[in-house]
N, CA and C of each residue as an Amber inpcrd file, in Angstrom:
protein
   597
  43.0900000  -8.8580000 -45.7160000  43.3610000  -7.4660000 -45.6620000
  43.4470000  -6.9320000 -44.1820000  44.4600000  -6.1360000 -43.9400000
  44.8160000  -5.5140000 -42.6740000  43.9160000  -4.5910000 -42.2060000
  43.8790000  -4.2980000 -40.9970000  42.8140000  -3.3690000 -40.4500000
  43.0290000  -2.1000000 -41.2270000  41.7240000  -1.4390000 -41.5910000
  41.5910000  -0.3670000 -42.4050000  41.8820000   0.8400000 -41.7040000
  42.6520000   1.8080000 -42.5030000  42.9600000   3.0350000 -41.8790000
  42.1020000   4.0310000 -42.5190000  41.5930000   5.0320000 -41.6710000
  40.6590000   6.1080000 -41.9410000  41.4000000   7.0400000 -42.7170000
  40.6690000   7.6170000 -43.8310000  41.4090000   8.6830000 -44.7890000
  40.1690000   9.5710000 -45.1220000  40.4190000  10.8610000 -45.0800000
  39.5050000  11.6670000 -45.6190000  39.7760000  12.0210000 -46.9470000
  38.7260000  12.0270000 -47.9830000  39.0360000  12.2550000 -49.4130000
  38.2430000  13.4020000 -49.9540000  38.7600000  13.9410000 -50.9280000
  38.0140000  15.1490000 -51.3760000  37.0610000  14.6530000 -52.4930000
  36.3800000  15.4200000 -53.2560000  35.4850000  15.1070000 -54.2150000
  36.0130000  14.2340000 -55.3650000  37.4040000  14.7480000 -55.8040000
  38.1080000  13.8480000 -56.7840000  38.3390000  12.3030000 -56.2510000
  38.8390000  12.3880000 -55.2150000  39.1580000  11.0180000 -54.4080000
  37.9370000  10.3770000 -54.3810000  36.7470000  10.8230000 -54.0030000
  35.6380000  10.1510000 -53.9370000  35.1590000   9.3570000 -55.3090000
  35.2160000  10.4050000 -56.2800000  34.8120000   9.6710000 -57.6130000
  35.6910000   8.7330000 -58.0820000  37.0370000   8.9220000 -57.7320000
  38.1190000   7.8250000 -58.4030000  37.8490000   6.5760000 -57.7690000
  37.3340000   6.6170000 -56.3490000  37.0770000   5.3590000 -55.5670000
  35.5640000   4.8920000 -55.8590000  34.6390000   5.4510000 -56.7560000
  33.2580000   5.1950000 -56.6680000  32.9750000   3.8840000 -56.7160000
  33.6230000   3.1020000 -57.7670000  33.2850000   1.4780000 -58.0410000
  33.5900000   0.7970000 -56.6910000  34.6580000   1.1130000 -56.1390000
  35.0280000   0.3420000 -54.8920000  34.0650000   0.8050000 -53.7250000
  33.6140000   1.8040000 -53.7520000  32.6130000   2.3930000 -52.6750000
  31.2790000   1.7580000 -52.8470000  30.9090000   1.6570000 -54.1950000
  29.7050000   1.0920000 -54.4440000  29.6560000  -0.5470000 -54.1110000
  30.8720000  -1.0250000 -54.3710000  30.9670000  -2.4970000 -53.9000000
  30.5840000  -2.6650000 -52.5330000  31.1450000  -1.8400000 -51.8090000
  30.7750000  -1.9760000 -50.1900000  29.3500000  -1.6480000 -49.9460000
  28.8310000  -0.7110000 -50.6740000  27.2640000  -0.4560000 -50.4880000
  26.4900000  -1.6570000 -50.8920000  26.9610000  -2.4540000 -52.0070000
  25.9870000  -3.4920000 -52.4730000  26.3220000  -4.7240000 -51.4380000
  27.4060000  -4.8020000 -51.0810000  27.6750000  -5.8290000 -50.0080000
  26.9270000  -5.6110000 -48.5870000  26.9400000  -4.4770000 -48.1550000
  26.0480000  -4.0940000 -47.0210000  24.6200000  -3.9480000 -47.0370000
  24.1800000  -3.4230000 -48.2430000  22.6830000  -3.1830000 -48.3800000
  22.0520000  -4.2500000 -49.2680000  22.6090000  -5.0480000 -49.9070000
  22.2650000  -6.1570000 -50.8770000  20.9640000  -5.7450000 -51.6700000
  21.0910000  -4.3900000 -52.4760000  20.1260000  -3.9000000 -53.0210000
  20.1270000  -4.8990000 -54.4460000  18.9220000  -4.8260000 -55.2610000
  18.7460000  -5.4300000 -56.3630000  19.8330000  -5.0030000 -57.3070000
  20.3820000  -5.9190000 -58.1940000  21.6100000  -5.3910000 -58.9890000
  21.0650000  -4.3530000 -59.9380000  20.0430000  -4.2630000 -60.3520000
  19.5540000  -3.3010000 -61.4480000  19.5610000  -1.9060000 -60.8230000
  19.5090000  -1.6370000 -59.4140000  19.3410000  -0.3660000 -58.9610000
  20.9480000   0.0540000 -58.7180000  21.9230000  -0.6540000 -58.8520000
  23.2120000  -0.0750000 -58.5720000  23.6580000   1.2350000 -59.6070000
  23.4420000   1.0220000 -60.9600000  23.7110000   2.1440000 -61.7780000
  23.1240000   3.4980000 -61.3920000  21.9080000   3.2900000 -60.9790000
  21.1740000   4.6490000 -60.4700000  21.7770000   5.1230000 -59.0450000
  22.2750000   4.2400000 -58.2860000  22.8660000   4.5390000 -56.9210000
  24.3530000   5.1800000 -57.4010000  25.0930000   4.7520000 -58.3730000
  26.2960000   5.3280000 -58.8280000  25.9730000   6.7610000 -59.2700000
  24.9750000   7.0080000 -59.9600000  24.6300000   8.3650000 -60.4660000
  24.4050000   9.3150000 -59.4300000  23.5230000   8.7600000 -58.2420000
  23.2450000   9.7060000 -57.3240000  24.4110000   9.9740000 -56.2510000
  25.3570000   8.9810000 -56.0510000  26.3480000   9.2210000 -55.4670000
  27.4540000  10.2200000 -56.0870000  27.7740000  10.1030000 -57.3420000
  28.4550000  10.9560000 -58.0620000  27.8190000  12.3470000 -58.0850000
  26.5800000  12.4610000 -58.2510000  25.9330000  13.8710000 -58.0960000
  25.9970000  14.3970000 -56.6610000  25.9830000  13.5960000 -55.7030000
  26.0030000  14.1050000 -54.4750000  27.4750000  14.6940000 -53.9970000
  28.5210000  14.2560000 -54.6860000  29.9160000  14.6210000 -54.5480000
  30.1490000  16.0550000 -54.9580000  29.0780000  16.6570000 -55.5960000
  29.0950000  18.1190000 -56.0570000  28.3040000  18.9890000 -55.2080000
  27.6560000  18.4020000 -54.1740000  26.6830000  19.1640000 -53.3260000
  27.5990000  20.0590000 -52.3400000  27.0450000  21.3020000 -51.7720000
  27.8270000  22.0300000 -50.9980000  28.2250000  21.3790000 -49.5890000
  29.4620000  21.6440000 -49.2400000  29.7720000  21.1190000 -47.9660000
  30.1030000  19.6790000 -48.0060000  30.2450000  19.0590000 -49.0700000
  30.6500000  17.7120000 -49.1430000  31.8420000  17.2200000 -48.4720000
  31.5650000  16.1770000 -47.7400000  32.8180000  15.6230000 -46.9570000
  32.6200000  14.1530000 -46.9920000  33.6870000  13.4520000 -47.0440000
  33.7530000  12.1320000 -47.4250000  35.0660000  11.4710000 -46.6640000
  34.7610000  10.1910000 -46.0980000  35.8730000   9.4140000 -45.2890000
  35.6320000   8.0010000 -45.9500000  36.8740000   7.2660000 -46.1310000
  36.9620000   5.8310000 -46.3300000  37.7110000   5.3480000 -45.3150000
  37.5430000   3.7960000 -45.2210000  38.5320000   3.0330000 -44.3210000
  39.1040000   2.1970000 -45.4330000  40.4130000   2.3080000 -45.6500000
  41.0440000   1.6400000 -46.5750000  42.4550000   0.6890000 -46.0190000
  42.5030000  -0.3540000 -46.5400000  43.4760000  -1.3250000 -46.0950000
  44.2430000  -1.8850000 -47.2780000  45.3440000  -2.5650000 -47.0790000
  46.0320000  -3.3470000 -47.9450000  45.2280000  -4.5790000 -48.4660000
  44.9880000  -4.8180000 -49.7180000  44.3910000  -6.0050000 -50.1150000
  45.4030000  -7.0400000 -50.7190000  44.9890000  -7.5310000 -51.9720000
  45.8930000  -8.4510000 -52.5780000  46.8880000  -7.7670000 -53.7800000
  47.5890000  -8.8290000 -54.3710000  48.3640000  -8.0980000 -55.4700000
  47.7420000  -7.6090000 -56.4380000  46.5700000  -8.1040000 -56.9170000
  45.8420000  -7.5470000 -57.9700000  45.0720000  -6.3110000 -57.6040000
  44.8230000  -6.3260000 -56.3140000  43.8710000  -5.2040000 -55.8040000
  44.6350000  -4.6550000 -54.4670000  45.6680000  -3.7310000 -54.8080000
  46.4850000  -3.4330000 -53.5670000  45.9240000  -2.6880000 -52.4230000
  44.8160000  -1.9250000 -52.8960000  44.0820000  -0.7950000 -51.8700000
  42.7180000  -1.4400000 -51.7760000  42.1670000  -1.6760000 -50.8230000
  40.5810000  -2.1470000 -50.5490000  39.9440000  -1.1780000 -49.8030000
  38.6360000  -0.8470000 -50.1190000  37.7330000  -0.1350000 -49.3400000
  37.0510000  -0.9690000 -48.5210000  37.0740000  -0.9400000 -47.2200000
  36.3210000  -1.6730000 -46.0950000  35.1850000  -0.9790000 -45.7620000
  35.0310000   0.4500000 -45.7550000  33.7210000   1.1980000 -45.3960000
  34.0080000   2.5000000 -45.9190000  32.8320000   3.1100000 -45.8990000
  32.6910000   4.6600000 -46.2330000  31.9150000   5.3300000 -45.6870000
  31.9090000   6.6630000 -45.5090000  30.8000000   7.6740000 -45.2580000
  30.9040000   9.0110000 -45.8010000  29.7080000   9.7070000 -46.2480000
  29.9280000  10.8700000 -46.7490000  28.5290000  11.5630000 -46.4180000
  28.7210000  12.9530000 -46.6610000  27.6060000  13.7830000 -46.2290000
  27.8390000  15.2380000 -46.8560000  26.8420000  16.0300000 -46.7970000
  26.9610000  17.5280000 -47.1290000  25.9770000  18.2070000 -46.4440000
  26.0830000  19.4640000 -46.7590000  24.9940000  20.4790000 -46.2230000
  23.8470000  20.3380000 -46.9840000  22.7290000  20.2410000 -45.9290000
  21.2980000  19.9710000 -46.6520000  20.8620000  21.2120000 -46.9470000
  19.9490000  21.3070000 -48.0200000  19.2140000  22.4880000 -48.4660000
  18.0620000  22.2190000 -49.1320000  17.1480000  23.0290000 -49.1920000
  15.9020000  23.0920000 -50.0950000  16.2560000  22.8390000 -51.5840000
  15.6000000  21.9670000 -52.3130000  15.9240000  21.5430000 -53.6520000
  16.5810000  20.2500000 -53.6650000  17.0530000  19.6110000 -52.5380000
  17.8210000  18.4300000 -52.5380000  16.6280000  17.2950000 -52.2000000
  16.5700000  16.1830000 -52.9780000  15.2010000  15.4360000 -52.9320000
  15.0220000  14.8650000 -51.4950000  16.1930000  14.2520000 -50.7570000
  15.8300000  13.6770000 -49.5510000  15.4710000  14.8870000 -48.4000000
  16.1430000  16.1280000 -48.4690000  15.6640000  17.0660000 -47.5590000
  14.4160000  17.4990000 -47.7890000  13.8800000  17.7670000 -48.9930000
  12.6220000  18.1540000 -49.3790000  11.5450000  17.2090000 -48.8450000
  11.8470000  15.7560000 -48.8960000  10.6720000  14.9720000 -48.7510000
  10.8050000  14.9010000 -47.0620000  11.8190000  14.8420000 -46.5180000
  11.8980000  14.8170000 -44.9830000  11.2800000  16.0420000 -44.4140000
  11.7840000  17.1780000 -45.0970000  11.2370000  18.4940000 -44.5640000
   9.4930000  18.4150000 -44.5010000   8.9990000  17.8570000 -45.5860000
   7.6420000  17.7260000 -45.7220000   6.9940000  16.9930000 -44.7850000
   7.6500000  15.7070000 -44.4580000   7.1730000  14.8760000 -43.5600000
   7.2380000  15.4660000 -42.1870000   8.3020000  16.1240000 -41.6920000
   8.4200000  16.7320000 -40.3780000   7.5760000  17.7330000 -40.1180000
   7.0580000  18.4280000 -41.2700000   6.2140000  19.5810000 -41.1910000
   4.8950000  19.1850000 -40.8240000   4.4730000  17.7660000 -41.6160000
   3.2480000  17.1040000 -41.3360000   3.1700000  16.6080000 -39.8130000
   4.3160000  16.1580000 -39.3400000   4.2830000  15.5810000 -38.1810000
   3.9940000  16.6920000 -36.9790000   4.9340000  17.7130000 -37.0960000
   5.1650000  18.6780000 -36.0340000   5.0100000  20.0620000 -36.2920000
   4.7220000  20.2570000 -37.4720000   4.5970000  21.7480000 -38.0550000
   5.8980000  22.4400000 -38.4560000   5.8370000  23.4570000 -39.0820000
   6.8570000  24.0430000 -39.7230000   8.0520000  24.6470000 -38.8930000
   7.7650000  24.8310000 -37.5770000   8.7650000  25.0850000 -36.5300000
   9.5210000  23.8460000 -36.2520000   9.0220000  22.7800000 -36.1270000
   9.6410000  21.5380000 -35.7090000  10.4580000  21.1510000 -37.0620000
  10.0150000  21.1670000 -38.3490000  10.8080000  20.9160000 -39.4950000
  11.9490000  21.7750000 -39.5110000  11.9070000  23.0340000 -39.1180000
  12.8350000  24.1500000 -39.2270000  14.0030000  23.7840000 -38.1550000
  13.4440000  23.3650000 -37.0460000  14.5600000  23.0060000 -35.8480000
  15.5220000  22.0230000 -36.6180000  15.0450000  21.0770000 -37.2240000
  16.1250000  19.9470000 -37.5810000  16.6630000  20.2920000 -39.1750000
  16.1320000  20.9470000 -39.9180000  16.3600000  21.0930000 -41.3080000
  16.7420000  22.4080000 -41.8900000  16.7580000  23.5950000 -40.9540000
  17.1330000  24.7560000 -41.4020000  18.7390000  24.8240000 -41.7180000
  19.4810000  24.1440000 -40.8960000  20.9000000  24.2820000 -41.1170000
  21.4490000  22.9000000 -40.7750000  21.2640000  21.9330000 -41.5880000
  21.7310000  20.4980000 -41.3180000  22.9380000  19.9560000 -42.0340000
  23.6650000  18.9850000 -41.3880000  24.7960000  18.4100000 -42.0770000
  24.0340000  16.8820000 -42.3240000  23.7200000  16.5320000 -43.6850000
  23.2920000  15.2820000 -43.8740000  24.0420000  14.1040000 -44.3940000
  24.0890000  13.2020000 -43.3770000  24.9100000  11.9630000 -43.9250000
  24.2620000  11.2810000 -44.7100000  24.5480000  11.2560000 -45.8730000
  23.9090000  10.5450000 -47.0880000  24.0690000   9.2100000 -46.9470000
  25.3280000   8.6930000 -46.6720000  25.5560000   7.1030000 -46.8540000
  26.7330000   6.7570000 -45.6910000  26.4810000   5.7570000 -45.0110000
  27.5590000   5.1750000 -44.0640000  27.3840000   3.7440000 -44.1980000
  28.4950000   2.9290000 -44.7060000  28.2850000   1.4440000 -44.7940000
  29.7570000   0.9530000 -44.6570000  29.7270000  -0.1780000 -44.0180000
  30.8240000  -1.0920000 -43.6020000  30.7170000  -2.3670000 -44.5010000
  31.6920000  -2.8770000 -44.9080000  31.6750000  -4.2100000 -45.5050000
  31.2400000  -5.3020000 -44.3410000  30.4180000  -6.1910000 -44.8250000
  30.1630000  -7.1500000 -43.8990000  31.4840000  -7.9510000 -43.1280000
  32.5630000  -8.0880000 -43.8000000  33.7130000  -8.7360000 -43.4130000
  34.4290000  -7.7500000 -42.2010000  33.9940000  -6.4020000 -42.2710000
  34.6960000  -5.6490000 -41.2120000  33.7220000  -4.9900000 -40.3480000
  32.4870000  -5.4070000 -40.1980000  31.4840000  -4.8070000 -39.1360000
  31.7970000  -5.3080000 -37.7660000  31.3790000  -4.6260000 -36.8110000
  31.6860000  -5.1200000 -35.3990000  33.0140000  -4.8540000 -34.9220000
  33.7710000  -3.9630000 -35.6130000  35.0690000  -3.4840000 -35.1590000
  35.2720000  -2.1030000 -35.0040000  34.1790000  -1.2430000 -34.8650000
  34.4410000   0.0150000 -34.5910000  34.6580000   0.8440000 -35.8240000
  34.6540000   0.3190000 -36.9300000  34.7710000   1.3240000 -38.0110000
  33.7200000   2.2390000 -38.3790000  32.4520000   1.5980000 -38.2870000
  31.3210000   2.6750000 -38.5390000  31.3860000   3.8420000 -37.5530000
  31.7050000   3.4820000 -36.3390000  31.7350000   4.5190000 -35.2850000
  32.7690000   5.5740000 -35.6770000  33.9150000   5.1550000 -36.1100000
  35.0320000   5.9730000 -36.5160000  34.6970000   6.7840000 -37.7220000
  34.1680000   6.1940000 -38.6510000  33.5890000   6.9590000 -39.9200000
  32.6300000   7.9990000 -39.4630000  31.5880000   7.7130000 -38.7710000
  30.6480000   8.7540000 -38.2540000  31.1910000   9.8480000 -37.4840000
  32.0310000   9.5790000 -36.3900000  32.6140000  10.5280000 -35.5830000
  33.4420000  11.6190000 -36.5110000  34.2670000  10.9290000 -37.4470000
  35.2890000  11.6240000 -38.0770000  34.5830000  12.5210000 -39.0300000
  33.5740000  12.1580000 -39.8880000  32.5470000  12.8190000 -40.6270000
  32.1990000  13.9880000 -39.9750000  31.6690000  13.9960000 -38.7600000
  30.9120000  14.9580000 -38.0330000  31.7350000  15.8980000 -37.3350000
  33.0220000  15.4360000 -37.0620000  33.9670000  16.3820000 -36.4100000
  34.1200000  17.7190000 -37.1470000  33.7530000  18.7490000 -36.2970000
  34.1280000  20.2220000 -36.6260000  33.1630000  20.6230000 -37.5740000
  32.0920000  20.0620000 -37.7720000  31.0480000  20.4330000 -38.8390000
  30.3920000  21.7710000 -38.2140000  30.1040000  22.8660000 -38.9990000
  29.6380000  24.1550000 -38.5090000  28.0150000  24.1190000 -38.4960000
  27.4820000  23.1310000 -39.0850000  25.9400000  23.3020000 -39.1430000
  25.3020000  22.9980000 -37.5740000  24.2020000  23.2570000 -37.5080000
  23.5490000  23.1740000 -36.1830000  22.9920000  21.7490000 -35.8100000
  22.5870000  20.9200000 -36.7990000  22.1290000  19.5430000 -36.6520000
  22.8420000  18.6200000 -37.6770000  22.7280000  17.5190000 -37.1770000
  23.0770000  16.3520000 -38.0610000  21.8740000  15.2930000 -38.3590000
  21.5150000  14.9990000 -39.5490000  20.3520000  14.2410000 -39.8590000
  20.8230000  13.0860000 -40.7660000  20.0040000  11.8920000 -40.7660000
  20.3750000  10.7120000 -41.6860000  18.9820000  10.0050000 -41.5680000
  18.9990000   9.0000000 -42.6310000  18.0250000   8.0140000 -42.4830000
  18.6740000   6.5980000 -42.6950000  18.0650000   5.6210000 -41.7680000
  18.6440000   4.1790000 -41.7950000  17.3330000   3.2370000 -41.8110000
  17.7350000   2.0670000 -42.2750000  16.6650000   1.0670000 -42.5060000
  16.0980000   0.6810000 -41.2390000  14.7050000   0.8670000 -41.1230000
  14.0770000   0.7250000 -39.9790000  13.7460000  -0.9490000 -39.6760000
  14.7960000  -1.5930000 -39.5760000  14.6510000  -3.0690000 -39.4560000
  14.0060000  -3.4990000 -38.0550000  14.7120000  -2.8890000 -37.1060000
  14.3100000  -3.2590000 -35.6470000  15.0560000  -2.0730000 -34.7780000
  14.5100000  -1.6790000 -33.6280000  14.9350000  -0.5040000 -32.9160000
  16.3160000  -0.6590000 -32.4380000  16.8050000  -2.2330000 -32.0980000
  18.0500000  -2.4330000 -31.6440000  19.0850000  -2.9080000 -32.6340000
  18.8720000  -2.5760000 -34.0460000  19.8790000  -2.9940000 -34.9310000
  21.2610000  -2.2930000 -34.6220000  22.4390000  -2.7900000 -34.8910000
  23.5270000  -2.1540000 -35.0500000  23.7130000  -0.7710000 -35.2210000
  23.1020000  -0.4940000 -36.2580000  23.2500000   0.8670000 -36.9040000
  22.3500000   1.8620000 -36.0080000  21.3220000   1.5100000 -35.6500000
  20.4190000   2.4010000 -34.7270000  21.0220000   2.4600000 -33.3070000
  21.7080000   1.4000000 -32.8950000  22.3780000   1.4900000 -31.5360000
  23.5430000   2.5250000 -31.7490000  24.2020000   2.4860000 -32.8160000
  25.3320000   3.3230000 -33.1120000  24.9820000   4.8210000 -33.1110000
  23.7790000   5.0210000 -33.6280000  23.3910000   6.5080000 -33.9430000
  22.9960000   6.9670000 -32.5550000  22.2310000   6.0740000 -31.8440000
  21.7070000   6.5190000 -30.4680000  22.8340000   6.8240000 -29.5320000
  23.9420000   6.3100000 -29.7240000  24.9270000   6.1860000 -28.7520000
  25.7680000   7.6360000 -28.8990000  25.4910000   8.3540000 -29.9510000
  26.1040000   9.5700000 -30.0640000  25.0530000  10.7680000 -30.0590000
  23.9180000  10.3760000 -29.4890000  22.8700000  11.2390000 -29.2400000
  21.8470000  11.5830000 -30.2050000  21.7090000  10.7420000 -31.1590000
  20.6560000  10.8430000 -32.1520000  19.3370000  10.4090000 -31.7160000
  18.3620000  10.9590000 -32.0740000  16.9050000  10.5350000 -31.6830000
  16.1240000  10.2400000 -32.8860000  15.1370000   9.3720000 -32.7160000
  14.2210000   9.1120000 -33.9160000  13.4070000  10.4360000 -34.2220000
  13.2860000  10.8460000 -35.5220000  12.5210000  11.8980000 -36.0580000
  11.1170000  11.3830000 -36.5650000  11.3510000  10.2520000 -37.3480000
  10.5490000   9.6050000 -38.2090000  10.7500000   8.1930000 -37.9760000
   9.8530000   7.2200000 -37.8480000   9.9670000   5.9010000 -37.8900000
   9.0360000   5.2180000 -39.0670000   9.3400000   3.9980000 -39.4580000
   8.4440000   3.3610000 -40.2190000   7.9660000   4.1700000 -41.2700000
   8.9630000   4.8520000 -42.0090000   8.6530000   5.9740000 -42.8710000
   9.0600000   5.4130000 -44.2640000   8.1660000   5.6000000 -45.2410000
   8.2720000   5.1360000 -46.5890000   8.5480000   6.3680000 -47.5350000
   9.7390000   6.2460000 -48.1450000  10.1210000   7.3650000 -49.0230000
   9.2660000   7.2530000 -50.3000000   8.9800000   8.3310000 -51.2410000
   8.3570000   8.2770000 -52.4160000   8.9560000   7.1490000 -53.3250000
   8.0480000   6.2640000 -53.9650000   8.5670000   5.2230000 -54.7080000
   8.6270000   3.8240000 -54.2500000   8.2380000   3.8540000 -53.0510000
   8.1660000   2.5770000 -52.3230000   9.3200000   2.0320000 -51.8740000
   9.5850000   0.7240000 -51.6060000  10.7890000   0.2770000 -50.8900000
  10.7570000   0.0080000 -49.5270000  11.8140000  -0.2920000 -48.8180000
  11.8720000  -0.6300000 -47.3700000  11.4320000   0.6140000 -46.5580000
  11.2900000   0.2730000 -45.3180000  10.8780000   1.3690000 -44.2960000
  12.1180000   1.9770000 -43.7400000  12.0950000   3.3200000 -43.3710000
  13.3550000   3.9010000 -42.8160000  12.9980000   4.5180000 -41.5570000
  14.0060000   4.6730000 -40.8420000  13.9010000   5.7800000 -39.6490000
  14.7620000   7.0530000 -39.8960000  14.2270000   8.0870000 -39.6920000
  14.9400000   9.3920000 -39.9090000  15.4310000   9.8220000 -38.4460000
  16.7550000  10.0610000 -38.2080000  17.3090000  10.2880000 -37.0220000
  17.9810000  11.5460000 -36.9840000  18.1980000  12.2170000 -35.7440000
  18.8490000  13.4310000 -35.9130000  19.4780000  13.8010000 -34.4270000
  20.4810000  14.7660000 -34.2810000  20.9350000  15.2520000 -33.1080000
  21.5450000  16.6500000 -33.6050000  21.5710000  17.4370000 -32.3410000
  22.2630000  18.7610000 -32.4900000  23.6560000  18.4350000 -32.2360000
  24.4030000  19.4640000 -33.0200000  26.0690000  19.2370000 -32.9520000
  26.2940000  20.1510000 -31.4220000  27.4410000  19.6530000 -30.9660000
  28.3180000  18.5810000 -31.2560000  27.6880000  17.2340000 -30.9080000
  28.1880000  16.1130000 -31.4960000  27.6160000  14.8030000 -31.0760000
  28.0740000  14.4950000 -29.7010000  27.1180000  13.7190000 -29.0170000
  27.5740000  13.3700000 -27.5220000  28.6990000  12.3650000 -27.6860000
  29.5210000  12.4740000 -26.5380000  30.6090000  11.4290000 -26.4910000
  29.9960000  10.1050000 -26.7740000  30.8920000   9.1230000 -27.4320000
  30.3430000   7.8330000 -27.6930000  30.5010000   7.1600000 -26.4900000
  29.4330000   6.3630000 -26.0660000  29.3280000   5.2900000 -24.9190000
  30.1090000   4.1690000 -25.2870000  31.2870000   3.9740000 -24.6120000
  32.3530000   2.8530000 -24.8330000  31.6510000   1.5330000 -24.6010000
  30.5170000   1.4740000 -23.7370000  29.9220000   0.1480000 -23.4180000
  29.0180000  -0.2760000 -24.7550000  28.6630000   0.5990000 -25.4930000
  27.7770000   0.3300000 -26.6470000  28.5850000  -0.3810000 -27.7600000
  27.8730000  -1.3790000 -28.5090000  28.4950000  -2.0220000 -29.6150000
  28.0630000  -1.3210000 -30.7950000  28.9510000  -1.1730000 -31.7280000
  28.6990000  -0.3850000 -33.1610000  29.2450000  -1.3660000 -34.2900000
  28.5130000  -1.0720000 -35.4480000  28.8180000  -1.6850000 -36.5630000
  30.4530000  -1.4960000 -37.1290000
C-alpha cells in the first residue's frame, strides 16, 4: 500500500468505512474478538454526537481492495449524558473538586478514538491525524483517554508533544479492563516538537 493520504470524512463517510475502521482498531488494540460488535455499535452511535469530526488515512491497496484505511481518528463535543464524559467528570471532581472538573470538561472536544494500523506506525500518521482533527476547533479544551501501559509509550509521547498533560493515571473505567490515562490540553494545541517520535 502506498503512503496513506489524509481525508476528512463526514458522518455518512464514517459509517460507510466503519468495517475498515474497525479492522484498524482491532489490529492496533487487539481486543477480544467478542468485543468488536459492541465497539462497532459504540462507534456508530458516536457519529451522531454533536460536533462530530473524523479523519482517515487512506491509500491504494490491492485489486480486490482498492482503498485501504491505514489509520483513523474521530471526536465530538463532549457533554453531560455521554458515558465517557460523565465517568471522567465524576473522577475529576473527586480528584480536584467541581471547579477542576469544570476547567477541563465544561467545553471539551473529546477525541474518542485515534489508531494507526501497526504496519503504518512510526511514520507520523498518528500525529497528522491528531493535529488535523483538532485544527480549528472552537471548544476550550481537548481531552482523551489512552492505555496507561507506560509513561513513555509512543501514544503518550505524541500527546505530550502537543501540550497534553495527565489528568488521571492508572484509571479504571467501570466494568473493569485495562488501566487508562486521561489527558487534556487547552486549545490551541502546542506546536509539535519535531524531535519527538510519534506513532
